[in-house]
N, C-alpha and C positions, 0 to 999 in steps of 0.2 A: 433769731434768738435761740430756738431749740436746735440741738445738733441733729444732723441727718444720721440715719442708721448706717454707720460705717464700722465694719468689724475691726479695723485697725485703730479705732479711737474709743476712749472711754466715753460714757454718756453723762458724766457729771458736769455741772457748771458751777461757777462761783456764786451765783445768785439762785434763790429759791423760786419756785413757781409764783409765790406770793409777790415777790419783787417783780417778776416779769409781768404779772397781771397788773400790778400797780403802775408800772412804767407805761403799759399800753393805755391805761385809763388816763394817765397824765398827758400822754401825747395826743389823745383824741377822746375828750370827755364824753362824746356821744357815740362812741364805737359800740357796735353790737357785740354781745358776749360770744357769739358764734365766731366773729372775726378775731377776737382776743384768743379764743381757743386755737384757731388756725395759726396765729402768730407765735403763740407760746409752745404749741405742739402737745396740748393736752385736750381732754374732752371738754365739751361745753358744760357738762354737768360738774366737772372739776372746777371750772372757772366760776360757775354759780356758787359753789361751796366756798371758794376762796373769797368772792365778793361778799358773801354773807358773813364770813368771819371778820373781814375788814370793816364791814358796817357795824358788827357787834362790838368790835374794839374801838369804834369811833375814829377810825383812820380815814374812812370815806363816807360820804353821804350820797344817797340816790334821790334824784328828782325826777318825777314822771313828766315827760314832755309829749303829750298825746299818747301815741302807742309806743314810744321810745323812752329810754332812760338817759339821763345825763348824770355823770359822776363828778362830785366835788371832793377833791382830796384835801384833808386837813394837814397842811404842810407843818403845822406846829406840833403835831402829835409826835410823841417819843417813839424811837425804835424800841423793840421789845426785849432783845437779848441783853444779858448783863454786860457783855463786852462792847455793846454800842448804844446802850440806853441813855448815854450822855448826848446823843445826836437826835436830830429830828427827821421826820420823813422827808421834809423839804431838802435837808442836806443830802440825803441819798439821791433824790431825783435830780438835784443840781449836778451831783457827781456823775450821774449816768447820762445826762444830756451832753 
């Protein structure tokens, strides 16, 4: 997902880190945040902050399973930006799968 550090390429992507984290949680609801960080190419602390924001916005729910967490995505939640708020989180995830 994240681009390698290549001096001939720009480091921007079409999707935000929030989208990348959400996609990782969608693909594996019991993934460790450390593994999400590795896949997205950001720090574990940044992933934790993104997850907290997604929880606060009621886009995901976190369930404790022993010592691990499971993440449930609310597919019916609306996307936030004015250009896409007529779409749902589930629409984005279906497009990316």
